[in-house]
C-alpha angles and dihedrals in degrees: 000000000000120000115267112255112175091183093062098090093057092045089050090058091043096051110135098231137095096270092046091051090050092051091051091048091052091052092046103040111006095095096047088238127125116273116276112247113266094234091054091047089058090051090053092052092046091054091048091051092052091052090051095048092097099043137075119254101248121159092250092080095063100080091037094054093044092049094046093049091047092052091050091050094047093052092046094053093069097058121107115259114202125228132047110287143165117249110222108235100154117209093001092081134254132315124185117197125210118238091259098041116133113199115185097181127022125206127256130186089257094045108026097188129121119197110207112190097176142342124042143285136201110209136189106189122190118229111287127217119254113286094014107087123169111247135200113198119200129172090263109031148008118237112206117199134182096180127325148108114266144141134224126199122189128190132166096286111022150016126231119203119191125181123210098175134012123354138290133195115231116200131191122184088267109036147354137229134189118235117200133196112299093020134102137191134197126216090243092058108132090233089067097049099071137013104291120213116247116258111279124242116228096246096043100048098172104034114102091192092069125086127238117224088231090068092080113028122187101183097188089058102034093059093060114106105223131062093230093049092051092047092051090048092052090052092050093050091045091056092063098066131221129074092322089060091051091051091047096051093048092047091048092051094048095046091050089049094051093051092049101257095131095162090053091047091053090048091054092047090049089051090051094051091046095050099034109030090163097031128149092258096041099125094041092049091049092052094046092048092060090057094046092051091050094044091051093052098254092130100161090050090047091054091051092046091050091051089051091052092050090051096044099042107028095152099043109115090225096056096084087061089058090049089054090051089051090053090053092049091049092052101038104036113013100047092234105124093152093064089042089056092054093047094047092046090054091051091049092051101041109006125113120284094249091060098048095094098047091039092053091048091049090049090056093047091049092047090050091050091050092045092241118177089221095068096094093053090049091054091049090049090051093053091046094052099033108026090160097033122138091256098041095108092048090050092051090051091052092050091050127203 
């Protein structure tokens, strides 16, 4: 039998070789939790040694000791540590915890997510690469950050998010809102209780699939007096990268749109999607781009863009509006009323309530264009369900005396 050596387990984990380094990394980072304090690690190993003092040092103890120590460290990471302190997050930025903060998972470069169960944090997060936002998860909401200064406070019933610099996206299970510098939002805000319509552009006052210029403000450009000066400023800011570049490209696209430069608007939206495929405004840019392509007469491209939106954002409450636009493009411009009929019929049967009236009207128009025998019954159904609808008079005229 081998000599008893109660110090062997710790030396095994401290071995200066590739496998030893990997074992230490797994203990330190594998759970996604913050590192266990060094003094407490030593206590764990001391206890393990005492337990081994009466046993032989066979290889079977290695996985058992590693697993036991790992379990102890995982459990210990979720306890409350008193006193304001800085959470080490390396190159991600800086996070200061309140004295009562309870963090159950700390961020790493590979998994940049902080789970805050209670208490508060003040965070300065450096700009994140596309598709890799920093996230704070609380019991009520997710706070998605690409680079900004913000704070999060959690109590037993709600979360408060306040932004000092930049912008964050706050998501509940039902909806999402943007919070800009100088603003705050609470988890019981009505905008987070139900799917909120997208901001409305000035010239499309009732279409939730269009973007509002206020979504992406670039103050140093917006205050300039001439169109050309503002456009040049947007281009300069966009060349720098980061969240400022995202804001600049979106602002540039929307300003070009509102002054009638649809080709320029599409170009700015294309540049955004190329440079920021997972950017903060990704869904909104995709929706807006479909409209700009259709408005500028690029109907085949608009159909393809709409299909891409439907595939990429199937559960977004705004996507059915894009499907309705695709049906209109198919019927009016691409001589494909049969496909338009199928698309409109699907919206009538399973689309949102607010689209029932326009979808039913589009179904009738598409059936009429495809010489369907069902068109008369569709018009009667429209008048029965929407006797005072915006298209009621047009439907009556189509039915005739």
